[in-house]
Steps between C-alpha positions, in 0.01 A plus 500: 500500500461490120368141450381253754408152384359246757390150439460551120364211308381457139397213271425454140202266523619206721868582455639690792757754386566710809490351857505712818730761357588780755762773485519874549688766294587828670525839316825555316578136447612312189378138527592224242266210465696195417390148400477257207238521234143402591529555886253794506708820461280651225176374674639681822545822301148461342351478832685809637374684192145360546508357153430163663184483716384236740819477703489417869677683778572862513702767303525853636687781317608788704264395781196463261325168420562444134146363451349826617679718248352608165699471184605865519606469863705190425667689213609770745662231726655247254652531147570201285784444249443171300781275368454636150287761337422586137289776373255471218504861415805706426481723798803707593681427831362810667141394426546156640617661835222758484238215491611436859564855619152631388303216644248728662399666162163398361450296183476814280728732701846611421815473714578820695836673516566330839451161346746574225750635754468184711547270191829697413618485865443115497693454182779717631522291823576187315722663239299474187357845457693522166255236368198700573396576137627168359232240397465239779500232240833595378726488816682200653363254744714648783382845412139387504543362852650828619201672344255273675686577830449869421132429438477330842668814662262734335205290612613626851444168667703402814561143389608348172457130401739381238468155334838381373596852372840403363425159347537611138779764542863505426756543783532878471133570489443251791745703716336830397147380581601335839705802596196734429272265710765498786501874503116524521511279811778729643255789452228325692293305261436124552607276222397132446653322214528142399827358351669166417840632577621454859801734429250779444367456853846516640604814317167713509237371743450595856300180559430180309175305503549132384184323373493134445200274441268784580644583840755741651808295579719788599478879544771742623842649421634348170818393672302305764234355272682425161718204607651227294270251674186707406601566143606136450168379647262729291672495175639146519854583409802498733649851550768669715436846620827697474575819686691794322640829594482450878146354475362806336396279220401130480458268181350166438726265303387152373723228660503313176676787336756520785572135470532514119752786516685326767518174306625697187771668700611177645510336145714784383767468756 
């Protein structure tokens, strides 16, 4: 089992943000965390990454209590990809990945040949090795996300946590990033990523965890979990969940838009 969360609770002062959150993520699973703004998705990730302290309940990673792990040990278990990342210095792409691949090198040490090879291999796996010698500050947002995925691969962790990785990307880069993430799960890594797009859960996720008001209100196969009733309830918009291509794909469509188009068609007749 990659991540096992039981009875997790967390508060900012007197404000409870997470309440009795429990779920398990097996190896080789892509899990989308779905929910409106302010329900605790980022706080959940910060607890799993041990960036937040003082939480109640338990979090185990690959059978080990998260609280018992050192910073270096946690880095061997979990990699983190933030929603956005900007570099102050004009490092090239290979160096950005090397910062993760050579994590065991001392402060004044230099990366070894094996570290450089691991960095190049990670860039190859996500299809951006051709950017290796380009300045990181001069590549597109989608390319940066793919480089960050390569950096997480080079870190050699078994689990990757991603906070809304496609929120600022165009359609093409969104597909490329999510396809790369999907492939990593197929290869045995565990991926946890937050999103505001139910359609992404249908298309890419093995499981969907739905948070609302700090609690888990659903967890399971996206086709079972992401219903029109649930989406309407948590986002306060009426939707229809439509099935396409023999139910290989599902999409959420706002009822208001369906009604508007129907009214226009009737008016034109």
